[in-house]
C-alpha positions in Angstrom: 1.4 -24.9 -9.8 3.6 -24.9 -12.9 5.9 -22.8 -14.2 3.4 -21.0 -17.0 0.5 -21.0 -13.9 3.2 -18.7 -11.8 3.9 -16.9 -14.8 0.2 -16.1 -15.6 -0.3 -15.4 -11.9 2.5 -12.6 -11.9 2.0 -10.9 -14.9 -2.0 -10.7 -13.4 -0.8 -9.3 -9.9 1.5 -6.8 -11.4 -0.5 -5.6 -14.2 -3.2 -4.8 -10.9 -0.2 -3.1 -9.1 -0.2 -0.7 -12.0 -3.8 -0.1 -12.5 -3.4 0.7 -8.4 -0.9 3.3 -9.0 -2.3 4.6 -11.5 -5.4 5.3 -9.3 -3.4 6.5 -6.2 -0.4 9.2 -8.5 -3.3 11.6 -9.3 -5.2 11.7 -6.5 -2.6 12.4 -3.9 -1.5 16.2 -3.1 1.5 15.4 -1.3 4.8 15.9 -4.0 6.8 13.5 -2.3 4.2 11.1 -1.9 3.5 11.3 -5.6 6.7 10.6 -7.1 7.5 8.0 -4.4 4.0 6.3 -5.9 5.7 7.1 -9.7 9.2 5.7 -8.8 7.4 2.6 -7.8 5.0 2.0 -10.8 8.1 2.7 -13.0 9.9 -0.1 -11.4 6.9 -2.1 -11.4 6.1 -1.5 -15.1 10.1 -2.7 -15.5 9.1 -5.9 -14.2 5.8 -6.4 -16.2 7.8 -5.7 -19.1 10.7 -8.6 -17.8 8.0 -10.9 -16.6 5.9 -10.6 -20.2 9.1 -11.0 -22.6 9.8 -14.3 -20.4 6.4 -15.7 -21.1 6.7 -14.7 -25.0 9.8 -16.5 -25.2 8.7 -19.6 -23.1 5.2 -19.0 -25.6 3.4 -18.7 -22.3 1.6 -15.6 -23.9 0.7 -15.3 -27.4 -0.5 -11.4 -28.0 -3.3 -10.7 -30.0 -2.7 -10.0 -33.4 -2.0 -6.0 -34.8 -5.1 -3.7 -35.4 -5.5 -3.5 -39.3 -5.0 0.7 -40.4 -8.9 0.4 -40.7 -9.5 -0.5 -36.9 -6.9 2.2 -36.1 -8.7 4.7 -38.3 -12.0 3.4 -36.5 -11.3 3.9 -33.1 -9.0 7.1 -33.5 -12.3 8.5 -35.2 -14.1 7.9 -32.5 -11.9 9.4 -30.2 -11.3 12.6 -31.9 -15.3 13.3 -31.8 -16.5 15.4 -29.9 
C-alpha cells in the first residue's frame, strides 16, 4: 500500500468517525457521555485537519473549485425558502 492510499484511507476513516459522533451526540441524554463524545469529536476534527493538510501539501488531495457568488446565492435562496 502506498502513502497516498494510506492518507486517503485515513481521511475517509476519520470522516466516518465524525459522522458517527454527529449522530451519537444529540441522541444521548447523559451529560457526561455527551461531553466525552464532544471531546472525542473535537480530537477527531483536529486529526482530520492535520491529515488533510498533509494530503494537500503532498498533492494527494486537490479540493474542488471555490463556489462562485452566484452559486452561493442560489444555495442560500434555496435554504432560506420556507
